[in-house]
Backbone as CSV, one residue per row, in Angstrom:
resi,resn,N_x,N_y,N_z,CA_x,CA_y,CA_z,C_x,C_y,C_z
1,MET,-118.674,12.358,-11.164,-118.104,11.794,-12.270,-118.825,12.635,-13.775
2,HIS,-120.107,12.950,-13.672,-120.576,13.406,-14.820,-120.056,14.839,-14.815
3,GLY,-119.915,15.604,-13.734,-119.408,17.003,-13.818,-117.987,16.963,-14.467
4,ALA,-117.193,16.050,-14.184,-115.994,16.130,-14.794,-115.962,15.622,-16.296
5,ARG,-116.863,14.831,-16.757,-117.152,14.489,-18.058,-117.578,15.675,-18.679
6,ASP,-118.635,16.393,-18.182,-119.158,17.583,-18.909,-118.096,18.729,-19.068
7,ARG,-117.206,18.749,-17.933,-116.364,19.877,-18.046,-115.258,19.409,-19.143
8,LEU,-114.798,18.311,-19.195,-113.713,17.863,-20.310,-114.497,17.863,-21.527
9,SER,-115.666,17.711,-21.747,-116.470,17.781,-23.034,-116.343,19.176,-23.474
10,ARG,-116.553,20.170,-22.545,-116.510,21.657,-22.830,-115.021,22.055,-23.333
11,LEU,-114.176,21.584,-22.520,-112.953,22.113,-22.765,-112.475,21.404,-24.279
12,ILE,-112.752,20.365,-24.545,-112.374,19.636,-25.697,-113.042,20.408,-26.790
13,GLU,-114.364,20.910,-26.817,-114.885,21.644,-27.795,-114.202,23.078,-27.763
14,LEU,-113.629,23.676,-26.793,-112.898,24.753,-26.797,-111.647,24.633,-27.654
15,ALA,-111.116,23.359,-27.337,-109.836,22.984,-27.990,-109.937,22.868,-29.500
16,GLY,-111.149,22.700,-29.954,-111.400,22.681,-31.371,-111.331,24.015,-32.219
17,ASP,-111.261,25.120,-31.456,-111.187,26.271,-31.944,-109.630,26.719,-32.134
18,ASP,-109.256,27.121,-33.338,-107.820,27.378,-33.642,-107.334,28.787,-33.342
19,ALA,-108.330,29.707,-32.823,-107.921,30.943,-32.585,-106.990,30.995,-31.318
20,PRO,-105.827,31.796,-31.555,-104.694,31.854,-30.638,-105.341,32.141,-29.160
21,GLU,-106.377,33.303,-29.022,-106.805,33.704,-27.762,-107.668,32.507,-27.122
22,ARG,-108.298,31.705,-27.916,-109.127,30.644,-27.371,-108.238,29.511,-26.844
23,ARG,-107.015,29.327,-27.613,-106.135,28.431,-27.018,-105.530,28.850,-25.698
24,ARG,-105.186,30.079,-25.584,-104.688,30.523,-24.421,-105.601,30.562,-23.217
25,THR,-106.851,30.852,-23.635,-108.006,30.638,-22.587,-108.098,29.224,-22.179
26,LEU,-108.022,28.317,-23.114,-108.237,26.848,-22.722,-107.041,26.509,-21.888
27,ALA,-105.775,26.950,-22.169,-104.663,26.460,-21.232,-104.766,27.061,-19.857
28,LEU,-105.309,28.221,-19.758,-105.448,28.801,-18.438,-106.521,28.136,-17.544
29,GLU,-107.659,27.850,-18.375,-108.724,27.059,-17.437,-108.188,25.632,-17.191
30,LEU,-107.545,24.997,-17.847,-107.050,23.691,-17.604,-105.938,23.659,-16.558
31,CYS,-105.273,24.791,-16.601,-104.193,25.005,-15.509,-104.858,25.223,-14.219
32,ASP,-105.756,25.996,-14.192,-106.632,26.281,-12.839,-107.343,25.061,-12.283
33,LEU,-107.958,24.431,-13.275,-108.678,23.236,-12.889,-107.858,22.146,-12.171
34,LEU,-106.649,21.913,-12.805,-105.716,20.889,-12.273,-105.016,21.438,-11.000
35,LEU,-104.976,22.712,-10.694,-104.333,23.198,-9.549,-105.331,23.117,-8.355
36,ASP,-106.658,23.336,-8.684,-107.585,23.359,-7.732,-108.635,22.335,-8.001
37,TRP,-108.185,21.027,-7.931,-108.970,19.875,-8.446,-110.086,19.785,-7.482
38,PRO,-111.321,19.774,-7.979,-112.587,19.663,-7.199,-112.597,18.367,-6.298
39,GLN,-113.040,18.397,-5.128,-113.151,17.222,-4.339,-113.958,16.092,-5.009
40,SER,-115.021,16.735,-5.592,-115.904,15.767,-6.126,-115.635,14.944,-7.426
41,TYR,-114.413,15.544,-7.940,-113.983,14.846,-9.132,-112.936,13.780,-8.514
42,PRO,-113.135,12.373,-9.019,-112.197,11.351,-8.694,-110.807,11.630,-9.200
43,ALA,-109.714,11.344,-8.613,-108.471,11.398,-8.859,-108.147,10.800,-10.403
44,SER,-108.903,9.608,-10.551,-108.612,9.051,-11.820,-108.978,9.683,-13.062
45,THR,-109.815,10.678,-12.785,-110.218,11.533,-13.963,-109.205,12.598,-14.448
46,ARG,-108.085,12.880,-13.580,-107.249,13.907,-13.811,-106.604,13.752,-15.199
47,GLU,-106.317,12.270,-15.463,-105.358,12.132,-16.689,-105.799,12.825,-18.009
48,PRO,-107.152,12.688,-18.375,-107.397,13.301,-19.656,-107.322,14.648,-19.621
49,PHE,-107.496,15.399,-18.481,-107.193,16.815,-18.400,-105.813,17.139,-18.629
50,GLU,-105.052,16.367,-17.959,-103.627,16.543,-17.963,-103.001,16.484,-19.490
51,ALA,-103.428,15.289,-20.030,-103.227,15.182,-21.389,-103.556,16.292,-22.394
52,LEU,-104.721,16.906,-22.288,-105.314,18.022,-22.847,-104.382,19.129,-22.667
53,LEU,-104.000,19.587,-21.344,-103.229,20.575,-21.161,-101.825,20.478,-21.861
54,GLU,-101.224,19.365,-21.753,-100.039,19.006,-22.327,-99.972,19.239,-23.911
55,LYS,-101.094,18.905,-24.639,-101.277,19.132,-25.904,-101.422,20.557,-26.169
56,THR,-102.072,21.227,-25.411,-102.490,22.620,-25.559,-101.264,23.614,-25.437
57,MET,-100.355,23.070,-24.463,-99.230,23.752,-24.363,-98.392,23.831,-25.504
58,GLN,-98.417,22.817,-26.311,-97.569,22.802,-27.495,-98.039,23.723,-28.582
59,MET,-99.301,24.203,-28.392,-99.867,25.110,-29.628,-100.006,26.533,-29.190
60,ILE,-99.670,26.673,-27.902,-99.632,28.314,-27.609,-98.189,28.968,-27.662
61,ASP,-98.118,30.237,-27.606,-96.926,30.961,-27.771,-95.903,30.776,-26.606
62,ARG,-94.642,31.016,-26.704,-93.817,30.698,-25.853,-93.924,31.537,-24.482
63,GLN,-94.224,32.794,-24.654,-94.568,33.725,-23.648,-95.769,33.273,-22.714
64,THR,-96.688,32.737,-23.234,-97.954,32.310,-22.424,-97.407,31.057,-21.882
65,ARG,-96.667,30.138,-22.419,-96.151,28.827,-21.759,-95.323,29.163,-20.428
66,HIS,-94.469,30.194,-20.664,-93.830,30.560,-19.433,-94.495,31.320,-18.402
67,ALA,-95.627,32.082,-18.640,-96.619,32.557,-17.779,-97.297,31.511,-16.979
68,LEU,-97.747,30.434,-17.811,-98.484,29.305,-17.177,-97.712,28.578,-16.335
69,VAL,-96.426,28.262,-16.605,-95.637,27.427,-15.773,-95.147,28.219,-14.561
70,TRP,-95.054,29.551,-14.654,-94.561,30.457,-13.614,-95.917,30.399,-12.515
71,ARG,-97.158,30.381,-13.052,-98.406,30.371,-12.226,-98.373,28.972,-11.525
72,ILE,-98.064,27.932,-12.072,-97.938,26.722,-11.344,-96.818,26.779,-10.219
73,ALA,-95.623,27.330,-10.565,-94.550,27.203,-9.835,-94.866,28.043,-8.452
74,GLU,-95.696,29.062,-8.719,-95.928,29.910,-7.484,-96.710,29.369,-6.506
75,ARG,-97.500,28.213,-6.813,-98.264,27.564,-5.908,-97.400,26.559,-5.089
76,SER,-97.250,26.695,-3.783,-96.548,25.689,-2.946,-97.158,24.438,-2.969
77,ASP,-98.266,24.284,-3.227,-99.040,22.871,-3.048,-99.413,22.382,-4.373
78,ALA,-98.424,22.888,-5.649,-98.563,22.317,-6.981,-97.782,20.992,-6.896
79,PRO,-98.339,19.894,-7.422,-97.653,18.675,-7.384,-96.312,18.858,-8.249
80,LEU,-95.181,18.363,-7.607,-93.922,18.511,-8.541,-94.211,17.752,-9.817
81,GLU,-94.793,16.681,-9.777,-94.820,15.933,-11.213,-95.466,16.912,-12.216
82,PHE,-96.475,17.771,-11.757,-97.073,18.822,-12.684,-96.015,19.732,-13.274
83,LEU,-95.090,20.071,-12.381,-93.996,21.142,-12.800,-92.917,20.482,-13.650
84,ASN,-92.572,19.098,-13.259,-91.699,18.404,-14.077,-92.350,18.246,-15.527
85,GLU,-93.487,17.929,-15.615,-94.101,17.763,-16.975,-93.905,18.903,-18.015
86,PHE,-93.783,20.172,-17.286,-93.684,21.413,-18.237,-92.256,22.039,-17.958
87,TYR,-91.272,21.362,-17.655,-89.812,21.796,-17.435,-89.372,22.568,-18.636
88,PHE,-89.669,21.879,-19.742,-88.977,22.731,-20.959,-89.868,23.874,-21.577
89,ASP,-90.978,24.024,-20.840,-91.794,25.169,-21.096,-91.551,26.384,-20.116
90,ALA,-90.689,26.153,-19.216,-90.343,27.070,-18.140,-89.344,28.127,-18.524
91,SER,-89.292,29.132,-17.930,-88.029,30.117,-17.893,-86.916,29.599,-17.249
92,ASP,-85.865,30.208,-17.429,-84.559,29.678,-16.730,-84.789,29.770,-15.228
93,GLU,-85.398,30.667,-14.712,-85.626,30.962,-13.231,-86.497,29.699,-12.646
94,VAL,-87.485,29.554,-13.381,-88.477,28.417,-12.851,-87.777,27.211,-13.204
95,ARG,-87.039,26.924,-14.063,-86.345,25.705,-14.423,-85.499,25.321,-13.227
96,HIS,-84.765,26.349,-12.816,-83.837,26.122,-11.466,-84.673,25.768,-10.269
97,ALA,-85.868,26.456,-10.074,-86.709,26.056,-8.919,-87.218,24.718,-8.942
98,ILE,-87.505,24.229,-10.174,-88.109,22.823,-10.535,-86.921,21.881,-10.075
99,LEU,-85.651,22.164,-10.351,-84.521,21.330,-10.191,-84.285,21.166,-8.584
100,LEU,-84.245,22.239,-8.056,-84.151,22.336,-6.561,-85.302,21.623,-5.695
101,ARG,-86.295,21.694,-6.293,-87.466,20.860,-5.568,-87.369,19.343,-5.649
102,ASN,-86.975,19.050,-6.839,-86.643,17.635,-7.270,-85.472,17.077,-6.271
103,ALA,-84.403,18.008,-6.130,-83.160,17.606,-5.352,-83.645,17.500,-4.040
104,GLU,-84.550,18.292,-3.481,-84.876,18.189,-2.088,-85.677,16.989,-1.739
105,LEU,-86.511,16.528,-2.687,-87.434,15.356,-2.422,-86.772,13.902,-2.843
106,GLN,-85.590,13.980,-3.453,-85.039,12.663,-3.910,-84.405,12.017,-2.724
107,GLU,-84.693,10.709,-2.649,-83.886,9.915,-1.657,-82.732,9.434,-2.209
108,ARG,-81.524,10.015,-1.763,-80.440,9.618,-2.421,-80.135,8.129,-2.165
109,ALA,-80.406,7.664,-1.169,-80.102,6.051,-0.788,-80.684,5.135,-1.791
110,ALA,-81.776,5.622,-2.558,-82.399,4.731,-3.400,-81.477,4.442,-4.732
111,PHE,-80.467,5.340,-4.703,-79.489,5.210,-5.995,-78.180,4.902,-5.419
112,ASP,-77.796,3.699,-5.708,-76.475,3.174,-5.251,-75.381,3.440,-6.415
113,ALA,-75.735,3.364,-7.488,-74.721,3.407,-8.589,-73.911,4.602,-8.570
114,GLU,-72.761,4.404,-9.050,-71.801,5.694,-9.152,-71.214,5.675,-10.502
115,PRO,-71.071,7.069,-10.986,-70.442,7.223,-12.325,-69.318,6.407,-12.574
116,GLY,-69.282,5.766,-13.676,-68.149,4.924,-13.867,-68.433,3.437,-13.810
117,ASP,-69.701,3.044,-13.344,-69.846,1.662,-13.252,-70.146,1.148,-14.659
118,LEU,-70.218,-0.101,-14.902,-70.115,-0.732,-16.239,-71.314,-0.193,-16.939
119,GLU,-72.678,-0.288,-16.401,-73.826,0.015,-17.195,-73.750,1.591,-17.612
120,SER,-73.333,2.337,-16.638,-73.390,3.878,-17.055,-72.348,4.166,-18.111
121,ALA,-71.097,3.442,-17.936,-70.024,3.784,-18.832,-70.536,3.257,-20.366
122,ALA,-71.208,2.202,-20.350,-71.761,1.682,-21.651,-72.645,2.613,-22.252
123,ASP,-73.597,3.208,-21.487,-74.599,4.115,-22.103,-73.820,5.350,-22.508
124,GLY,-72.844,5.798,-21.676,-72.066,6.931,-21.962,-71.414,6.825,-23.271
125,ALA,-70.817,5.680,-23.692,-70.061,5.383,-24.880,-71.039,5.353,-26.055
126,ARG,-72.180,4.669,-25.793,-73.248,4.681,-26.922,-73.698,6.016,-27.265
127,LEU,-73.950,6.884,-26.019,-74.321,8.324,-26.480,-73.585,9.258,-27.170
128,VAL,-72.065,8.984,-26.730,-71.072,9.775,-27.399,-70.979,9.308,-28.924
129,GLU,-71.030,7.966,-29.147,-71.119,7.494,-30.534,-72.352,7.992,-31.273
130,ALA,-73.482,8.012,-30.655,-74.657,8.565,-31.273,-74.437,10.197,-31.616
131,ALA,-73.753,10.998,-30.562,-73.557,12.283,-30.997,-72.781,12.424,-32.055
132,ARG,-71.935,11.643,-32.429,-70.832,11.700,-33.376,-71.264,11.292,-34.601
133,THR,-72.304,10.274,-34.689,-72.640,9.782,-35.977,-74.049,9.980,-36.403
134,ARG,-74.993,10.275,-35.384,-76.366,10.549,-35.621,-76.893,11.939,-35.262
135,PRO,-76.580,12.861,-36.239,-77.006,14.268,-36.075,-78.397,14.438,-36.052
136,GLY,-78.717,15.681,-35.383,-80.079,16.169,-35.475,-81.120,15.208,-35.010
137,GLU,-82.133,15.145,-35.762,-83.321,14.221,-35.243,-82.918,12.922,-35.002
138,ASP,-82.002,12.331,-35.636,-81.519,10.745,-35.399,-80.846,10.841,-33.958
139,PHE,-80.328,11.839,-33.607,-79.724,11.748,-32.191,-80.827,11.731,-31.235
140,ALA,-82.014,12.344,-31.415,-83.018,12.197,-30.573,-83.627,10.789,-30.513
141,HIS,-83.729,10.027,-31.626,-83.831,8.613,-31.718,-82.992,7.735,-30.985
142,ALA,-81.620,8.317,-30.864,-80.644,7.505,-29.978,-81.064,7.678,-28.465
143,LEU,-81.725,8.750,-28.099,-81.869,9.077,-26.657,-83.059,8.123,-26.373
144,THR,-83.975,7.917,-27.390,-85.145,7.053,-27.062,-84.558,5.600,-26.916
145,ASP,-83.724,5.288,-27.933,-83.138,3.962,-27.886,-82.595,3.509,-26.607
146,ILE,-81.592,4.380,-26.145,-80.714,4.171,-25.083,-81.600,4.270,-23.744
147,PHE,-82.282,5.125,-23.511,-82.928,5.396,-22.341,-84.404,5.230,-22.157
148,GLY,-84.996,4.814,-23.284,-86.455,4.266,-23.198,-87.510,5.565,-22.887
149,ILE,-87.028,6.654,-23.292,-88.081,7.803,-23.225,-88.659,8.060,-24.531
150,GLY,-89.881,8.573,-24.507,-90.697,8.730,-25.714,-90.007,9.777,-26.688
151,SER,-90.376,9.685,-28.011,-89.776,10.345,-28.985,-90.005,11.825,-28.796
152,HIS,-91.210,12.311,-28.376,-91.407,13.852,-28.263,-90.418,14.493,-27.182
153,LEU,-90.285,13.768,-26.109,-89.471,14.307,-25.016,-88.075,14.122,-25.516
154,ALA,-87.701,13.070,-26.212,-86.400,13.052,-26.710,-85.888,14.241,-27.493
155,GLU,-86.821,14.727,-28.411,-86.610,15.639,-29.359,-86.493,16.995,-28.590
156,ARG,-87.228,17.304,-27.546,-87.119,18.446,-26.758,-85.690,18.495,-25.833
157,ILE,-85.231,17.233,-25.525,-84.062,17.319,-24.720,-82.992,17.527,-25.784
158,ALA,-82.982,16.861,-26.877,-81.915,17.177,-28.060,-82.000,18.560,-28.600
159,ASP,-83.178,19.248,-28.524,-83.200,20.541,-29.026,-82.883,21.721,-27.988
160,ASP,-82.717,21.366,-26.839,-82.517,22.281,-25.677,-81.275,22.940,-25.772
161,VAL,-81.027,24.127,-26.170,-79.897,24.872,-26.398,-78.807,24.929,-25.195
162,SER,-79.558,25.036,-24.054,-78.756,25.045,-22.829,-78.164,23.865,-22.475
163,ALA,-78.503,22.657,-23.005,-78.106,21.327,-22.695,-78.432,21.010,-21.356
164,GLU,-79.264,21.512,-20.708,-79.754,21.149,-19.319,-80.388,19.823,-19.291
165,GLY,-81.250,19.673,-20.474,-81.933,18.305,-20.610,-81.030,17.048,-20.821
166,LEU,-79.832,17.326,-21.493,-78.763,16.310,-21.643,-78.172,16.232,-20.308
167,ALA,-77.910,17.233,-19.729,-77.238,17.034,-18.417,-78.150,16.176,-17.339
168,ILE,-79.468,16.445,-17.346,-80.439,15.675,-16.461,-80.230,14.214,-16.892
169,VAL,-80.362,13.973,-18.269,-80.215,12.470,-18.714,-78.832,11.863,-18.175
170,ALA,-77.849,12.580,-18.462,-76.557,12.067,-18.228,-76.173,11.988,-16.803
171,LYS,-76.564,12.867,-15.766,-76.342,12.733,-14.439,-77.375,11.654,-13.784
172,GLY,-78.554,11.732,-14.336,-79.563,10.670,-13.883,-79.154,9.282,-14.196
173,ALA,-78.507,8.993,-15.265,-78.053,7.568,-15.759,-76.713,7.465,-15.314
174,HIS,-76.058,8.377,-14.390,-74.703,8.266,-13.923,-73.576,8.040,-14.913
175,ILE,-73.889,8.900,-15.951,-72.838,9.148,-17.031,-71.867,10.192,-16.617
176,GLY,-70.685,10.013,-16.732,-69.711,11.014,-16.137,-69.499,12.214,-16.991
177,ARG,-68.696,13.282,-16.327,-68.657,14.472,-16.938,-67.832,14.389,-18.301
178,ALA,-66.777,13.559,-18.510,-66.128,13.589,-19.664,-67.066,13.187,-20.888
179,ALA,-67.909,12.212,-20.655,-68.767,11.832,-21.854,-69.885,12.878,-22.096
180,PHE,-70.347,13.548,-20.870,-71.296,14.507,-21.156,-70.619,15.752,-21.984
181,SER,-69.505,16.039,-21.761,-68.835,17.186,-22.370,-68.640,16.938,-23.946
182,ALA,-68.295,15.649,-24.120,-68.006,15.387,-25.399,-69.558,15.422,-26.226
183,ILE,-70.601,14.759,-25.512,-71.953,14.917,-26.077,-72.306,16.361,-26.263
184,ALA,-72.242,17.207,-25.482,-72.626,18.547,-25.364,-71.877,19.305,-26.539
185,LEU,-70.687,19.046,-26.746,-69.864,19.801,-27.950,-70.380,19.112,-29.312
186,LEU,-70.429,17.973,-29.330,-70.905,17.340,-30.517,-72.076,17.498,-31.186
187,THR,-73.090,17.973,-30.241,-74.461,18.342,-30.453,-74.816,19.821,-30.491
188,SER,-73.652,20.548,-30.369,-73.914,21.998,-30.284,-74.148,22.761,-31.523
189,GLY,-74.104,21.943,-32.809,-74.393,22.558,-34.024,-73.399,23.775,-34.334
190,LYS,-74.121,25.110,-34.530,-73.169,26.201,-34.800,-73.201,27.143,-33.738
191,ALA,-72.997,26.468,-32.420,-72.944,27.278,-31.235,-71.577,28.075,-31.071
192,THR,-71.819,29.459,-30.813,-70.573,30.210,-30.404,-69.829,29.696,-29.288
193,PRO,-68.699,30.143,-29.148,-67.812,29.707,-28.027,-68.532,30.036,-26.788
194,ASP,-69.288,31.118,-26.484,-70.000,31.395,-25.363,-71.036,30.428,-25.030
195,SER,-71.845,30.224,-26.005,-72.922,29.206,-25.875,-72.461,27.828,-25.639
196,SER,-71.397,27.446,-26.291,-70.661,26.166,-25.877,-70.141,26.120,-24.567
197,ALA,-69.689,27.067,-24.003,-69.377,27.128,-22.540,-70.608,27.107,-21.547
198,VAL,-71.531,27.606,-22.129,-72.739,27.394,-21.389,-73.392,26.039,-21.207
199,ARG,-73.181,25.389,-22.417,-73.705,23.925,-22.548,-72.724,23.132,-21.629
200,LEU,-71.795,23.329,-21.679,-70.676,22.528,-20.884,-70.855,22.736,-19.336
201,SER,-71.301,23.905,-18.981,-71.490,24.183,-17.579,-72.814,23.488,-17.038
202,ALA,-73.609,23.026,-17.869,-74.965,22.568,-17.570,-74.755,21.369,-16.506
203,PHE,-73.636,20.660,-16.906,-73.379,19.448,-15.893,-73.319,19.831,-14.526
204,ASP,-72.670,20.975,-14.286,-72.462,21.552,-12.790,-73.721,21.990,-12.235
205,MET,-74.539,22.539,-13.102,-75.691,23.541,-12.652,-76.851,22.417,-12.355
206,VAL,-76.735,21.218,-12.683,-77.943,20.324,-12.406,-77.465,19.399,-11.153
207,PRO,-78.356,19.641,-10.095,-78.106,18.626,-8.881,-78.146,17.155,-9.232
208,GLN,-77.360,16.356,-8.757,-77.385,15.037,-8.964,-78.768,14.357,-8.495
209,ALA,-79.117,14.701,-7.361,-80.334,14.096,-6.894,-81.582,14.536,-7.861
210,ALA,-81.513,15.747,-8.236,-82.611,16.303,-9.258,-82.684,15.532,-10.568
211,ALA,-81.509,15.246,-11.096,-81.309,14.487,-12.130,-81.864,13.013,-12.242
212,GLU,-81.570,12.498,-11.091,-81.957,11.074,-10.897,-83.564,11.081,-10.831
213,ARG,-84.056,12.050,-10.075,-85.505,11.818,-9.731,-86.185,12.353,-11.185
214,MET,-85.774,13.332,-11.897,-86.274,13.708,-12.949,-86.324,12.854,-14.103
215,LEU,-85.216,12.071,-14.264,-85.013,11.153,-15.292,-86.075,9.938,-14.977
216,ALA,-86.025,9.520,-13.849,-86.843,8.503,-13.528,-88.429,8.835,-13.794
217,PHE,-88.819,10.136,-13.502,-90.197,10.575,-13.783,-90.371,10.517,-15.372
218,TRP,-89.351,11.095,-16.097,-89.556,11.018,-17.540,-89.699,9.680,-18.039
219,LYS,-88.980,8.697,-17.530,-89.049,7.372,-18.080,-90.474,6.730,-17.671
220,ILE,-91.039,7.053,-16.681,-92.443,6.673,-16.231,-93.533,7.267,-17.010
221,ARG,-93.265,8.566,-17.103,-94.494,9.485,-17.570,-94.411,9.296,-19.052
222,HIS,-93.134,9.250,-19.728,-93.149,9.369,-21.161,-92.338,8.226,-21.720
223,PRO,-92.757,6.904,-21.488,-91.946,5.799,-22.040,-92.087,5.768,-23.462
224,ALA,-90.855,5.049,-24.023,-91.066,5.031,-25.541,-91.908,4.103,-26.023
225,GLN,-92.166,3.024,-25.463,-93.199,2.001,-25.933,-94.684,2.490,-25.931
226,ALA,-95.013,3.461,-25.017,-96.305,3.852,-25.184,-96.431,4.943,-26.255
227,GLN,-95.578,5.633,-26.707,-95.627,6.547,-27.797,-95.436,5.803,-29.010
228,ALA,-94.686,4.697,-29.058,-94.688,3.889,-30.365,-96.015,3.072,-30.736
229,ALA,-96.760,2.987,-29.662,-97.974,2.117,-29.703,-98.988,2.852,-30.536
């Protein structure tokens, strides 16, 4: 226990240094620690290390984030939850691999709802209306209000130019293609015809089982109430 606390204290001290190189080093050390968790460290002590890595990932450059997530994805024993946490920091190739792993593990029988049921239709209508009337940051607030996910995650979903994040939310909540297409176009900003086509194609690129599992993970890992507290 003391070893874990001492290591966390040292890493927190390192986190106090604003130098980019020190932040990259911190992220790398945290990543290695979490991938090779010492048997002498109780599992209950992982959370502060994970929280520190999540914060550090927000402060390093995009190239380093991609490299770190690739490092995690290369490990066959890496917890899928660890990869899900950094989905938006991954390259396109790694994102695809994360979706496939979620799809493989998902128990489809646990989800009986079908697109078009009353609840999913209502959520879809609310989201289309939000996309039409609540642009930019306010649309992220709508994602929080409708799906109960934290504000930071909602912003990353709303800002995802590929619209894969929106597709995960829509398919995970059993919102149909027509509603998703309207949302993707209404939130595309100044997208070109080509980029708009990419956004529309995200619905087919995201496996249904993966969307269900990832949305469930996001709701548990990043609930709106916890961030509002």
